PDB file of N, H, CA, C and O in Angstrom:
ATOM      1  N   MET A   1     -44.017   7.278 -36.025  1.00  0.00           N
ATOM      2  CA  MET A   1     -42.672   6.776 -35.904  1.00  0.00           C
ATOM      3  C   MET A   1     -42.325   6.597 -34.423  1.00  0.00           C
ATOM      4  O   MET A   1     -42.794   7.336 -33.558  1.00  0.00           O
ATOM      5  N   GLU A   2     -41.516   5.624 -34.176  1.00  0.00           N
ATOM      6  H   GLU A   2     -41.135   5.024 -34.880  1.00  0.00           H
ATOM      7  CA  GLU A   2     -41.118   5.306 -32.810  1.00  0.00           C
ATOM      8  C   GLU A   2     -39.935   6.166 -32.387  1.00  0.00           C
ATOM      9  O   GLU A   2     -38.974   6.348 -33.134  1.00  0.00           O
ATOM     10  N   LYS A   3     -40.032   6.695 -31.157  1.00  0.00           N
ATOM     11  H   LYS A   3     -40.813   6.547 -30.550  1.00  0.00           H
ATOM     12  CA  LYS A   3     -38.937   7.519 -30.659  1.00  0.00           C
ATOM     13  C   LYS A   3     -37.774   6.642 -30.230  1.00  0.00           C
ATOM     14  O   LYS A   3     -37.960   5.619 -29.572  1.00  0.00           O
ATOM     15  N   GLU A   4     -36.598   7.046 -30.603  1.00  0.00           N
ATOM     16  H   GLU A   4     -36.446   7.878 -31.137  1.00  0.00           H
ATOM     17  CA  GLU A   4     -35.389   6.331 -30.170  1.00  0.00           C
ATOM     18  C   GLU A   4     -34.889   6.974 -28.880  1.00  0.00           C
ATOM     19  O   GLU A   4     -34.788   8.199 -28.808  1.00  0.00           O
ATOM     20  N   PRO A   5     -34.569   6.158 -27.839  1.00  0.00           N
ATOM     21  CA  PRO A   5     -34.096   6.752 -26.582  1.00  0.00           C
ATOM     22  C   PRO A   5     -32.820   7.550 -26.799  1.00  0.00           C
ATOM     23  O   PRO A   5     -31.960   7.189 -27.602  1.00  0.00           O
ATOM     24  N   ASN A   6     -32.726   8.640 -26.061  1.00  0.00           N
ATOM     25  H   ASN A   6     -33.424   8.934 -25.408  1.00  0.00           H
ATOM     26  CA  ASN A   6     -31.541   9.475 -26.252  1.00  0.00           C
ATOM     27  C   ASN A   6     -30.293   8.803 -25.695  1.00  0.00           C
ATOM     28  O   ASN A   6     -30.372   7.805 -24.978  1.00  0.00           O
ATOM     29  N   LYS A   7     -29.157   9.363 -26.034  1.00  0.00           N
ATOM     30  H   LYS A   7     -29.093  10.173 -26.615  1.00  0.00           H
ATOM     31  CA  LYS A   7     -27.876   8.754 -25.689  1.00  0.00           C
ATOM     32  C   LYS A   7     -27.630   8.740 -24.177  1.00  0.00           C
ATOM     33  O   LYS A   7     -27.017   7.803 -23.667  1.00  0.00           O
ATOM     34  N   LYS A   8     -28.098   9.764 -23.454  1.00  0.00           N
ATOM     35  H   LYS A   8     -28.596  10.525 -23.868  1.00  0.00           H
ATOM     36  CA  LYS A   8     -27.910   9.803 -22.008  1.00  0.00           C
ATOM     37  C   LYS A   8     -28.631   8.647 -21.331  1.00  0.00           C
ATOM     38  O   LYS A   8     -28.115   8.055 -20.383  1.00  0.00           O
ATOM     39  N   GLN A   9     -29.825   8.326 -21.819  1.00  0.00           N
ATOM     40  H   GLN A   9     -30.245   8.806 -22.589  1.00  0.00           H
ATOM     41  CA  GLN A   9     -30.589   7.221 -21.237  1.00  0.00           C
ATOM     42  C   GLN A   9     -29.854   5.897 -21.439  1.00  0.00           C
ATOM     43  O   GLN A   9     -29.826   5.066 -20.532  1.00  0.00           O
ATOM     44  N   ARG A  10     -29.272   5.695 -22.588  1.00  0.00           N
ATOM     45  H   ARG A  10     -29.295   6.370 -23.325  1.00  0.00           H
ATOM     46  CA  ARG A  10     -28.497   4.474 -22.848  1.00  0.00           C
ATOM     47  C   ARG A  10     -27.287   4.391 -21.930  1.00  0.00           C
ATOM     48  O   ARG A  10     -26.979   3.325 -21.397  1.00  0.00           O
ATOM     49  N   ASN A  11     -26.595   5.520 -21.743  1.00  0.00           N
ATOM     50  H   ASN A  11     -26.845   6.386 -22.176  1.00  0.00           H
ATOM     51  CA  ASN A  11     -25.420   5.526 -20.878  1.00  0.00           C
ATOM     52  C   ASN A  11     -25.776   5.174 -19.446  1.00  0.00           C
ATOM     53  O   ASN A  11     -24.997   4.508 -18.764  1.00  0.00           O
ATOM     54  N   LYS A  12     -26.948   5.612 -18.974  1.00  0.00           N
ATOM     55  H   LYS A  12     -27.581   6.152 -19.528  1.00  0.00           H
ATOM     56  CA  LYS A  12     -27.383   5.272 -17.620  1.00  0.00           C
ATOM     57  C   LYS A  12     -27.595   3.774 -17.502  1.00  0.00           C
ATOM     58  O   LYS A  12     -27.202   3.174 -16.502  1.00  0.00           O
ATOM     59  N   TRP A  13     -28.208   3.160 -18.501  1.00  0.00           N
ATOM     60  H   TRP A  13     -28.527   3.647 -19.314  1.00  0.00           H
ATOM     61  CA  TRP A  13     -28.453   1.716 -18.447  1.00  0.00           C
ATOM     62  C   TRP A  13     -27.150   0.943 -18.499  1.00  0.00           C
ATOM     63  O   TRP A  13     -27.000  -0.060 -17.801  1.00  0.00           O
ATOM     64  N   ILE A  14     -26.216   1.385 -19.304  1.00  0.00           N
ATOM     65  H   ILE A  14     -26.338   2.200 -19.871  1.00  0.00           H
ATOM     66  CA  ILE A  14     -24.920   0.707 -19.382  1.00  0.00           C
ATOM     67  C   ILE A  14     -24.197   0.796 -18.040  1.00  0.00           C
ATOM     68  O   ILE A  14     -23.594  -0.179 -17.589  1.00  0.00           O
ATOM     69  N   ALA A  15     -24.258   1.961 -17.406  1.00  0.00           N
ATOM     70  H   ALA A  15     -24.747   2.752 -17.772  1.00  0.00           H
ATOM     71  CA  ALA A  15     -23.623   2.124 -16.098  1.00  0.00           C
ATOM     72  C   ALA A  15     -24.298   1.227 -15.065  1.00  0.00           C
ATOM     73  O   ALA A  15     -23.615   0.628 -14.234  1.00  0.00           O
ATOM     74  N   LEU A  16     -25.613   1.124 -15.101  1.00  0.00           N
ATOM     75  H   LEU A  16     -26.168   1.610 -15.776  1.00  0.00           H
ATOM     76  CA  LEU A  16     -26.336   0.286 -14.141  1.00  0.00           C
ATOM     77  C   LEU A  16     -26.071  -1.199 -14.373  1.00  0.00           C
ATOM     78  O   LEU A  16     -26.039  -1.978 -13.420  1.00  0.00           O
ATOM     79  N   ILE A  17     -25.882  -1.595 -15.620  1.00  0.00           N
ATOM     80  H   ILE A  17     -25.908  -0.963 -16.394  1.00  0.00           H
ATOM     81  CA  ILE A  17     -25.602  -2.999 -15.917  1.00  0.00           C
ATOM     82  C   ILE A  17     -24.186  -3.374 -15.461  1.00  0.00           C
ATOM     83  O   ILE A  17     -23.947  -4.515 -15.068  1.00  0.00           O
ATOM     84  N   ASN A  18     -23.267  -2.437 -15.510  1.00  0.00           N
ATOM     85  H   ASN A  18     -23.462  -1.510 -15.829  1.00  0.00           H
ATOM     86  CA  ASN A  18     -21.883  -2.711 -15.122  1.00  0.00           C
ATOM     87  C   ASN A  18     -21.676  -2.800 -13.618  1.00  0.00           C
ATOM     88  O   ASN A  18     -20.679  -3.369 -13.174  1.00  0.00           O
ATOM     89  N   ILE A  19     -22.588  -2.255 -12.820  1.00  0.00           N
ATOM     90  H   ILE A  19     -23.398  -1.793 -13.180  1.00  0.00           H
ATOM     91  CA  ILE A  19     -22.405  -2.224 -11.365  1.00  0.00           C
ATOM     92  C   ILE A  19     -22.272  -3.621 -10.770  1.00  0.00           C
ATOM     93  O   ILE A  19     -21.345  -3.836  -9.989  1.00  0.00           O
ATOM     94  N   PRO A  20     -23.147  -4.597 -11.088  1.00  0.00           N
ATOM     95  CA  PRO A  20     -22.968  -5.930 -10.491  1.00  0.00           C
ATOM     96  C   PRO A  20     -21.667  -6.611 -10.911  1.00  0.00           C
ATOM     97  O   PRO A  20     -21.075  -7.360 -10.134  1.00  0.00           O
ATOM     98  N   ILE A  21     -21.232  -6.351 -12.126  1.00  0.00           N
ATOM     99  H   ILE A  21     -21.713  -5.742 -12.756  1.00  0.00           H
ATOM    100  CA  ILE A  21     -19.967  -6.932 -12.599  1.00  0.00           C
ATOM    101  C   ILE A  21     -18.813  -6.357 -11.791  1.00  0.00           C
ATOM    102  O   ILE A  21     -17.925  -7.094 -11.362  1.00  0.00           O
ATOM    103  N   GLN A  22     -18.822  -5.048 -11.581  1.00  0.00           N
ATOM    104  H   GLN A  22     -19.543  -4.450 -11.929  1.00  0.00           H
ATOM    105  CA  GLN A  22     -17.775  -4.413 -10.794  1.00  0.00           C
ATOM    106  C   GLN A  22     -17.785  -4.929  -9.357  1.00  0.00           C
ATOM    107  O   GLN A  22     -16.727  -5.187  -8.784  1.00  0.00           O
ATOM    108  N   MET A  23     -18.964  -5.080  -8.778  1.00  0.00           N
ATOM    109  H   MET A  23     -19.824  -4.870  -9.244  1.00  0.00           H
ATOM    110  CA  MET A  23     -19.055  -5.597  -7.409  1.00  0.00           C
ATOM    111  C   MET A  23     -18.462  -6.996  -7.328  1.00  0.00           C
ATOM    112  O   MET A  23     -17.691  -7.294  -6.416  1.00  0.00           O
ATOM    113  N   GLY A  24     -18.814  -7.846  -8.268  1.00  0.00           N
ATOM    114  H   GLY A  24     -19.440  -7.604  -9.009  1.00  0.00           H
ATOM    115  CA  GLY A  24     -18.298  -9.213  -8.273  1.00  0.00           C
ATOM    116  C   GLY A  24     -16.795  -9.263  -8.405  1.00  0.00           C
ATOM    117  O   GLY A  24     -16.136 -10.051  -7.727  1.00  0.00           O
ATOM    118  N   VAL A  25     -16.247  -8.438  -9.265  1.00  0.00           N
ATOM    119  H   VAL A  25     -16.782  -7.798  -9.816  1.00  0.00           H
ATOM    120  CA  VAL A  25     -14.792  -8.427  -9.471  1.00  0.00           C
ATOM    121  C   VAL A  25     -14.080  -7.933  -8.211  1.00  0.00           C
ATOM    122  O   VAL A  25     -13.071  -8.512  -7.809  1.00  0.00           O
ATOM    123  N   ILE A  26     -14.588  -6.877  -7.586  1.00  0.00           N
ATOM    124  H   ILE A  26     -15.408  -6.406  -7.912  1.00  0.00           H
ATOM    125  CA  ILE A  26     -13.951  -6.342  -6.375  1.00  0.00           C
ATOM    126  C   ILE A  26     -13.976  -7.381  -5.263  1.00  0.00           C
ATOM    127  O   ILE A  26     -12.956  -7.628  -4.619  1.00  0.00           O
ATOM    128  N   ILE A  27     -15.134  -7.989  -5.034  1.00  0.00           N
ATOM    129  H   ILE A  27     -15.963  -7.789  -5.557  1.00  0.00           H
ATOM    130  CA  ILE A  27     -15.252  -8.973  -3.949  1.00  0.00           C
ATOM    131  C   ILE A  27     -14.393 -10.198  -4.246  1.00  0.00           C
ATOM    132  O   ILE A  27     -13.754 -10.733  -3.340  1.00  0.00           O
ATOM    133  N   PHE A  28     -14.368 -10.649  -5.496  1.00  0.00           N
ATOM    134  H   PHE A  28     -14.888 -10.215  -6.232  1.00  0.00           H
ATOM    135  CA  PHE A  28     -13.539 -11.793  -5.858  1.00  0.00           C
ATOM    136  C   PHE A  28     -12.058 -11.513  -5.614  1.00  0.00           C
ATOM    137  O   PHE A  28     -11.354 -12.358  -5.062  1.00  0.00           O
ATOM    138  N   LEU A  29     -11.584 -10.348  -6.015  1.00  0.00           N
ATOM    139  H   LEU A  29     -12.157  -9.661  -6.464  1.00  0.00           H
ATOM    140  CA  LEU A  29     -10.173 -10.027  -5.847  1.00  0.00           C
ATOM    141  C   LEU A  29      -9.782  -9.959  -4.370  1.00  0.00           C
ATOM    142  O   LEU A  29      -8.716 -10.443  -3.987  1.00  0.00           O
ATOM    143  N   PHE A  30     -10.635  -9.363  -3.544  1.00  0.00           N
ATOM    144  H   PHE A  30     -11.500  -8.969  -3.854  1.00  0.00           H
ATOM    145  CA  PHE A  30     -10.328  -9.315  -2.118  1.00  0.00           C
ATOM    146  C   PHE A  30     -10.371 -10.712  -1.502  1.00  0.00           C
ATOM    147  O   PHE A  30      -9.573 -11.026  -0.620  1.00  0.00           O
ATOM    148  N   SER A  31     -11.294 -11.543  -1.961  1.00  0.00           N
ATOM    149  H   SER A  31     -11.943 -11.287  -2.678  1.00  0.00           H
ATOM    150  CA  SER A  31     -11.365 -12.916  -1.464  1.00  0.00           C
ATOM    151  C   SER A  31     -10.124 -13.703  -1.873  1.00  0.00           C
ATOM    152  O   SER A  31      -9.569 -14.455  -1.071  1.00  0.00           O
ATOM    153  N   TYR A  32      -9.693 -13.530  -3.108  1.00  0.00           N
ATOM    154  H   TYR A  32     -10.144 -12.919  -3.758  1.00  0.00           H
ATOM    155  CA  TYR A  32      -8.504 -14.205  -3.599  1.00  0.00           C
ATOM    156  C   TYR A  32      -7.266 -13.781  -2.796  1.00  0.00           C
ATOM    157  O   TYR A  32      -6.441 -14.616  -2.424  1.00  0.00           O
ATOM    158  N   LEU A  33      -7.150 -12.476  -2.536  1.00  0.00           N
ATOM    159  H   LEU A  33      -7.820 -11.798  -2.839  1.00  0.00           H
ATOM    160  CA  LEU A  33      -6.033 -11.977  -1.739  1.00  0.00           C
ATOM    161  C   LEU A  33      -6.091 -12.537  -0.316  1.00  0.00           C
ATOM    162  O   LEU A  33      -5.058 -12.894   0.251  1.00  0.00           O
ATOM    163  N   GLY A  34      -7.292 -12.615   0.261  1.00  0.00           N
ATOM    164  H   GLY A  34      -8.131 -12.325  -0.199  1.00  0.00           H
ATOM    165  CA  GLY A  34      -7.441 -13.173   1.600  1.00  0.00           C
ATOM    166  C   GLY A  34      -7.048 -14.635   1.655  1.00  0.00           C
ATOM    167  O   GLY A  34      -6.379 -15.059   2.597  1.00  0.00           O
ATOM    168  N   ASN A  35      -7.455 -15.415   0.658  1.00  0.00           N
ATOM    169  H   ASN A  35      -7.999 -15.070  -0.107  1.00  0.00           H
ATOM    170  CA  ASN A  35      -7.052 -16.825   0.604  1.00  0.00           C
ATOM    171  C   ASN A  35      -5.540 -16.955   0.483  1.00  0.00           C
ATOM    172  O   ASN A  35      -4.933 -17.806   1.133  1.00  0.00           O
ATOM    173  N   TRP A  36      -4.934 -16.116  -0.346  1.00  0.00           N
ATOM    174  H   TRP A  36      -5.427 -15.425  -0.874  1.00  0.00           H
ATOM    175  CA  TRP A  36      -3.485 -16.171  -0.529  1.00  0.00           C
ATOM    176  C   TRP A  36      -2.774 -15.849   0.782  1.00  0.00           C
ATOM    177  O   TRP A  36      -1.811 -16.520   1.153  1.00  0.00           O
ATOM    178  N   LEU A  37      -3.254 -14.815   1.483  1.00  0.00           N
ATOM    179  H   LEU A  37      -4.037 -14.270   1.182  1.00  0.00           H
ATOM    180  CA  LEU A  37      -2.638 -14.457   2.754  1.00  0.00           C
ATOM    181  C   LEU A  37      -2.819 -15.558   3.795  1.00  0.00           C
ATOM    182  O   LEU A  37      -1.896 -15.835   4.562  1.00  0.00           O
ATOM    183  N   ASP A  38      -3.996 -16.194   3.836  1.00  0.00           N
ATOM    184  H   ASP A  38      -4.746 -15.969   3.213  1.00  0.00           H
ATOM    185  CA  ASP A  38      -4.232 -17.285   4.789  1.00  0.00           C
ATOM    186  C   ASP A  38      -3.304 -18.469   4.524  1.00  0.00           C
ATOM    187  O   ASP A  38      -2.831 -19.111   5.461  1.00  0.00           O
ATOM    188  N   GLU A  39      -3.046 -18.756   3.250  1.00  0.00           N
ATOM    189  H   GLU A  39      -3.430 -18.234   2.488  1.00  0.00           H
ATOM    190  CA  GLU A  39      -2.176 -19.883   2.915  1.00  0.00           C
ATOM    191  C   GLU A  39      -0.702 -19.572   3.180  1.00  0.00           C
ATOM    192  O   GLU A  39       0.032 -20.437   3.658  1.00  0.00           O
ATOM    193  N   ASN A  40      -0.269 -18.372   2.881  1.00  0.00           N
ATOM    194  H   ASN A  40      -0.865 -17.669   2.492  1.00  0.00           H
ATOM    195  CA  ASN A  40       1.153 -18.025   2.980  1.00  0.00           C
ATOM    196  C   ASN A  40       1.567 -17.467   4.338  1.00  0.00           C
ATOM    197  O   ASN A  40       2.742 -17.535   4.699  1.00  0.00           O
ATOM    198  N   HIS A  41       0.635 -16.927   5.082  1.00  0.00           N
ATOM    199  H   HIS A  41      -0.320 -16.873   4.789  1.00  0.00           H
ATOM    200  CA  HIS A  41       0.939 -16.351   6.391  1.00  0.00           C
ATOM    201  C   HIS A  41      -0.099 -16.831   7.404  1.00  0.00           C
ATOM    202  O   HIS A  41      -0.923 -16.036   7.857  1.00  0.00           O
ATOM    203  N   PRO A  42      -0.077 -18.103   7.764  1.00  0.00           N
ATOM    204  CA  PRO A  42      -1.093 -18.622   8.682  1.00  0.00           C
ATOM    205  C   PRO A  42      -0.988 -17.980  10.066  1.00  0.00           C
ATOM    206  O   PRO A  42       0.104 -17.746  10.583  1.00  0.00           O
ATOM    207  N   ASN A  43      -2.136 -17.708  10.637  1.00  0.00           N
ATOM    208  H   ASN A  43      -3.024 -17.898  10.216  1.00  0.00           H
ATOM    209  CA  ASN A  43      -2.217 -17.105  11.957  1.00  0.00           C
ATOM    210  C   ASN A  43      -3.480 -17.662  12.621  1.00  0.00           C
ATOM    211  O   ASN A  43      -4.566 -17.534  12.056  1.00  0.00           O
ATOM    212  N   PRO A  44      -3.367 -18.270  13.792  1.00  0.00           N
ATOM    213  CA  PRO A  44      -4.545 -18.892  14.407  1.00  0.00           C
ATOM    214  C   PRO A  44      -5.601 -17.889  14.879  1.00  0.00           C
ATOM    215  O   PRO A  44      -6.761 -18.263  15.047  1.00  0.00           O
ATOM    216  N   LYS A  45      -5.228 -16.630  15.095  1.00  0.00           N
ATOM    217  H   LYS A  45      -4.285 -16.326  14.958  1.00  0.00           H
ATOM    218  CA  LYS A  45      -6.191 -15.663  15.614  1.00  0.00           C
ATOM    219  C   LYS A  45      -6.807 -14.775  14.536  1.00  0.00           C
ATOM    220  O   LYS A  45      -7.923 -14.283  14.706  1.00  0.00           O
ATOM    221  N   ILE A  46      -6.104 -14.569  13.447  1.00  0.00           N
ATOM    222  H   ILE A  46      -5.198 -14.968  13.309  1.00  0.00           H
ATOM    223  CA  ILE A  46      -6.576 -13.655  12.405  1.00  0.00           C
ATOM    224  C   ILE A  46      -6.887 -14.455  11.143  1.00  0.00           C
ATOM    225  O   ILE A  46      -6.057 -15.220  10.653  1.00  0.00           O
ATOM    226  N   TYR A  47      -8.094 -14.262  10.630  1.00  0.00           N
ATOM    227  H   TYR A  47      -8.768 -13.640  11.028  1.00  0.00           H
ATOM    228  CA  TYR A  47      -8.501 -14.895   9.383  1.00  0.00           C
ATOM    229  C   TYR A  47      -8.561 -13.811   8.308  1.00  0.00           C
ATOM    230  O   TYR A  47      -9.531 -13.059   8.219  1.00  0.00           O
ATOM    231  N   TYR A  48      -7.520 -13.748   7.506  1.00  0.00           N
ATOM    232  H   TYR A  48      -6.732 -14.359   7.578  1.00  0.00           H
ATOM    233  CA  TYR A  48      -7.413 -12.699   6.499  1.00  0.00           C
ATOM    234  C   TYR A  48      -8.548 -12.761   5.487  1.00  0.00           C
ATOM    235  O   TYR A  48      -9.038 -11.725   5.037  1.00  0.00           O
ATOM    236  N   ASN A  49      -8.966 -13.961   5.129  1.00  0.00           N
ATOM    237  H   ASN A  49      -8.568 -14.803   5.494  1.00  0.00           H
ATOM    238  CA  ASN A  49      -9.994 -14.105   4.110  1.00  0.00           C
ATOM    239  C   ASN A  49     -11.283 -13.420   4.541  1.00  0.00           C
ATOM    240  O   ASN A  49     -11.849 -12.637   3.778  1.00  0.00           O
ATOM    241  N   LYS A  50     -11.749 -13.697   5.738  1.00  0.00           N
ATOM    242  H   LYS A  50     -11.289 -14.333   6.358  1.00  0.00           H
ATOM    243  CA  LYS A  50     -13.008 -13.107   6.207  1.00  0.00           C
ATOM    244  C   LYS A  50     -12.905 -11.590   6.321  1.00  0.00           C
ATOM    245  O   LYS A  50     -13.835 -10.869   5.961  1.00  0.00           O
ATOM    246  N   ILE A  51     -11.777 -11.116   6.822  1.00  0.00           N
ATOM    247  H   ILE A  51     -11.022 -11.702   7.115  1.00  0.00           H
ATOM    248  CA  ILE A  51     -11.597  -9.670   6.972  1.00  0.00           C
ATOM    249  C   ILE A  51     -11.578  -8.986   5.613  1.00  0.00           C
ATOM    250  O   ILE A  51     -12.231  -7.960   5.423  1.00  0.00           O
ATOM    251  N   LEU A  52     -10.834  -9.548   4.668  1.00  0.00           N
ATOM    252  H   LEU A  52     -10.303 -10.381   4.822  1.00  0.00           H
ATOM    253  CA  LEU A  52     -10.725  -8.905   3.354  1.00  0.00           C
ATOM    254  C   LEU A  52     -12.008  -9.015   2.543  1.00  0.00           C
ATOM    255  O   LEU A  52     -12.300  -8.136   1.732  1.00  0.00           O
ATOM    256  N   ILE A  53     -12.781 -10.082   2.750  1.00  0.00           N
ATOM    257  H   ILE A  53     -12.544 -10.796   3.408  1.00  0.00           H
ATOM    258  CA  ILE A  53     -14.074 -10.156   2.065  1.00  0.00           C
ATOM    259  C   ILE A  53     -14.986  -9.036   2.562  1.00  0.00           C
ATOM    260  O   ILE A  53     -15.679  -8.403   1.765  1.00  0.00           O
ATOM    261  N   MET A  54     -14.990  -8.791   3.857  1.00  0.00           N
ATOM    262  H   MET A  54     -14.427  -9.305   4.504  1.00  0.00           H
ATOM    263  CA  MET A  54     -15.818  -7.712   4.404  1.00  0.00           C
ATOM    264  C   MET A  54     -15.345  -6.340   3.909  1.00  0.00           C
ATOM    265  O   MET A  54     -16.167  -5.466   3.634  1.00  0.00           O
ATOM    266  N   VAL A  55     -14.038  -6.150   3.796  1.00  0.00           N
ATOM    267  H   VAL A  55     -13.371  -6.860   4.020  1.00  0.00           H
ATOM    268  CA  VAL A  55     -13.507  -4.903   3.249  1.00  0.00           C
ATOM    269  C   VAL A  55     -13.915  -4.772   1.781  1.00  0.00           C
ATOM    270  O   VAL A  55     -14.287  -3.686   1.335  1.00  0.00           O
ATOM    271  N   GLY A  56     -13.848  -5.870   1.032  1.00  0.00           N
ATOM    272  H   GLY A  56     -13.546  -6.752   1.395  1.00  0.00           H
ATOM    273  CA  GLY A  56     -14.252  -5.847  -0.373  1.00  0.00           C
ATOM    274  C   GLY A  56     -15.721  -5.524  -0.547  1.00  0.00           C
ATOM    275  O   GLY A  56     -16.085  -4.767  -1.448  1.00  0.00           O
ATOM    276  N   VAL A  57     -16.574  -6.087   0.301  1.00  0.00           N
ATOM    277  H   VAL A  57     -16.279  -6.702   1.033  1.00  0.00           H
ATOM    278  CA  VAL A  57     -18.009  -5.797   0.230  1.00  0.00           C
ATOM    279  C   VAL A  57     -18.258  -4.322   0.551  1.00  0.00           C
ATOM    280  O   VAL A  57     -19.044  -3.665  -0.130  1.00  0.00           O
ATOM    281  N   ALA A  58     -17.592  -3.801   1.584  1.00  0.00           N
ATOM    282  H   ALA A  58     -16.953  -4.335   2.137  1.00  0.00           H
ATOM    283  CA  ALA A  58     -17.759  -2.389   1.938  1.00  0.00           C
ATOM    284  C   ALA A  58     -17.287  -1.484   0.799  1.00  0.00           C
ATOM    285  O   ALA A  58     -17.943  -0.494   0.475  1.00  0.00           O
ATOM    286  N   LEU A  59     -16.163  -1.822   0.204  1.00  0.00           N
ATOM    287  H   LEU A  59     -15.629  -2.625   0.468  1.00  0.00           H
ATOM    288  CA  LEU A  59     -15.647  -1.027  -0.912  1.00  0.00           C
ATOM    289  C   LEU A  59     -16.578  -1.100  -2.121  1.00  0.00           C
ATOM    290  O   LEU A  59     -16.805  -0.093  -2.792  1.00  0.00           O
ATOM    291  N   ALA A  60     -17.113  -2.279  -2.399  1.00  0.00           N
ATOM    292  H   ALA A  60     -16.928  -3.097  -1.854  1.00  0.00           H
ATOM    293  CA  ALA A  60     -18.039  -2.441  -3.520  1.00  0.00           C
ATOM    294  C   ALA A  60     -19.323  -1.644  -3.285  1.00  0.00           C
ATOM    295  O   ALA A  60     -19.833  -1.012  -4.210  1.00  0.00           O
ATOM    296  N   LEU A  61     -19.848  -1.668  -2.064  1.00  0.00           N
ATOM    297  H   LEU A  61     -19.434  -2.181  -1.313  1.00  0.00           H
ATOM    298  CA  LEU A  61     -21.056  -0.890  -1.766  1.00  0.00           C
ATOM    299  C   LEU A  61     -20.794   0.610  -1.858  1.00  0.00           C
ATOM    300  O   LEU A  61     -21.634   1.360  -2.354  1.00  0.00           O
ATOM    301  N   TYR A  62     -19.638   1.046  -1.384  1.00  0.00           N
ATOM    302  H   TYR A  62     -18.955   0.437  -0.980  1.00  0.00           H
ATOM    303  CA  TYR A  62     -19.274   2.460  -1.523  1.00  0.00           C
ATOM    304  C   TYR A  62     -19.232   2.847  -3.002  1.00  0.00           C
ATOM    305  O   TYR A  62     -19.714   3.912  -3.388  1.00  0.00           O
ATOM    306  N   ASN A  63     -18.655   1.978  -3.816  1.00  0.00           N
ATOM    307  H   ASN A  63     -18.263   1.113  -3.503  1.00  0.00           H
ATOM    308  CA  ASN A  63     -18.564   2.236  -5.249  1.00  0.00           C
ATOM    309  C   ASN A  63     -19.962   2.325  -5.875  1.00  0.00           C
ATOM    310  O   ASN A  63     -20.202   3.177  -6.731  1.00  0.00           O
ATOM    311  N   VAL A  64     -20.882   1.453  -5.453  1.00  0.00           N
ATOM    312  H   VAL A  64     -20.687   0.761  -4.758  1.00  0.00           H
ATOM    313  CA  VAL A  64     -22.248   1.482  -5.972  1.00  0.00           C
ATOM    314  C   VAL A  64     -22.929   2.794  -5.588  1.00  0.00           C
ATOM    315  O   VAL A  64     -23.528   3.451  -6.440  1.00  0.00           O
ATOM    316  N   PHE A  65     -22.842   3.180  -4.313  1.00  0.00           N
ATOM    317  H   PHE A  65     -22.355   2.647  -3.621  1.00  0.00           H
ATOM    318  CA  PHE A  65     -23.460   4.434  -3.878  1.00  0.00           C
ATOM    319  C   PHE A  65     -22.896   5.620  -4.636  1.00  0.00           C
ATOM    320  O   PHE A  65     -23.638   6.516  -5.038  1.00  0.00           O
ATOM    321  N   ARG A  66     -21.601   5.628  -4.830  1.00  0.00           N
ATOM    322  H   ARG A  66     -20.998   4.901  -4.504  1.00  0.00           H
ATOM    323  CA  ARG A  66     -20.959   6.729  -5.551  1.00  0.00           C
ATOM    324  C   ARG A  66     -21.454   6.798  -6.996  1.00  0.00           C
ATOM    325  O   ARG A  66     -21.759   7.881  -7.497  1.00  0.00           O
ATOM    326  N   GLN A  67     -21.533   5.655  -7.660  1.00  0.00           N
ATOM    327  H   GLN A  67     -21.285   4.776  -7.253  1.00  0.00           H
ATOM    328  CA  GLN A  67     -21.958   5.637  -9.058  1.00  0.00           C
ATOM    329  C   GLN A  67     -23.429   6.008  -9.210  1.00  0.00           C
ATOM    330  O   GLN A  67     -23.793   6.732 -10.136  1.00  0.00           O
ATOM    331  N   VAL A  68     -24.271   5.519  -8.312  1.00  0.00           N
ATOM    332  H   VAL A  68     -23.975   4.931  -7.559  1.00  0.00           H
ATOM    333  CA  VAL A  68     -25.700   5.845  -8.397  1.00  0.00           C
ATOM    334  C   VAL A  68     -25.923   7.329  -8.130  1.00  0.00           C
ATOM    335  O   VAL A  68     -26.743   7.957  -8.800  1.00  0.00           O
ATOM    336  N   ASN A  69     -25.213   7.896  -7.168  1.00  0.00           N
ATOM    337  H   ASN A  69     -24.547   7.386  -6.624  1.00  0.00           H
ATOM    338  CA  ASN A  69     -25.325   9.340  -6.932  1.00  0.00           C
ATOM    339  C   ASN A  69     -24.855  10.138  -8.133  1.00  0.00           C
ATOM    340  O   ASN A  69     -25.446  11.168  -8.461  1.00  0.00           O
ATOM    341  N   GLU A  70     -23.812   9.685  -8.788  1.00  0.00           N
ATOM    342  H   GLU A  70     -23.332   8.849  -8.522  1.00  0.00           H
ATOM    343  CA  GLU A  70     -23.317  10.364  -9.992  1.00  0.00           C
ATOM    344  C   GLU A  70     -24.346  10.281 -11.125  1.00  0.00           C
ATOM    345  O   GLU A  70     -24.527  11.248 -11.865  1.00  0.00           O
ATOM    346  N   ILE A  71     -25.005   9.158 -11.264  1.00  0.00           N
ATOM    347  H   ILE A  71     -24.858   8.372 -10.663  1.00  0.00           H
ATOM    348  CA  ILE A  71     -26.031   9.009 -12.303  1.00  0.00           C
ATOM    349  C   ILE A  71     -27.203   9.934 -12.007  1.00  0.00           C
ATOM    350  O   ILE A  71     -27.752  10.553 -12.920  1.00  0.00           O
ATOM    351  N   ASN A  72     -27.593  10.033 -10.728  1.00  0.00           N
ATOM    352  H   ASN A  72     -27.147   9.531  -9.987  1.00  0.00           H
ATOM    353  CA  ASN A  72     -28.716  10.885 -10.354  1.00  0.00           C
ATOM    354  C   ASN A  72     -28.398  12.368 -10.507  1.00  0.00           C
ATOM    355  O   ASN A  72     -29.305  13.163 -10.756  1.00  0.00           O
ATOM    356  N   LYS A  73     -27.146  12.755 -10.365  1.00  0.00           N
ATOM    357  H   LYS A  73     -26.410  12.109 -10.163  1.00  0.00           H
ATOM    358  CA  LYS A  73     -26.757  14.158 -10.545  1.00  0.00           C
ATOM    359  C   LYS A  73     -26.944  14.610 -11.984  1.00  0.00           C
ATOM    360  O   LYS A  73     -27.257  15.774 -12.230  1.00  0.00           O
ATOM    361  N   THR A  74     -26.759  13.717 -12.924  1.00  0.00           N
ATOM    362  H   THR A  74     -26.505  12.771 -12.724  1.00  0.00           H
ATOM    363  CA  THR A  74     -26.827  14.080 -14.339  1.00  0.00           C
ATOM    364  C   THR A  74     -28.263  14.141 -14.842  1.00  0.00           C
ATOM    365  O   THR A  74     -28.488  14.474 -16.006  1.00  0.00           O
ATOM    366  N   LYS A  75     -29.233  13.829 -14.001  1.00  0.00           N
ATOM    367  H   LYS A  75     -29.051  13.558 -13.056  1.00  0.00           H
ATOM    368  CA  LYS A  75     -30.649  13.868 -14.418  1.00  0.00           C
ATOM    369  C   LYS A  75     -31.078  15.219 -14.844  1.00  0.00           C
ATOM    370  O   LYS A  75     -32.235  15.409 -15.220  1.00  0.00           O
TER     371      LYS A  75
END
């Protein structure tokens, strides 16, 4: 008979599959906010979109590191 993977193993895969979706949503939202700020509050020296995209990427990477460390702790 074939062994069925345990529930913890499935939960790890589900968490790993959700990480790229979460990253995309975080970066998209920060980009959208940056575009909105650039359109509504123009400033020749500050580009809100570029700054907020970089903040979104940093936040998304922090979230990935945190989640992967949490998954590894439960091993």
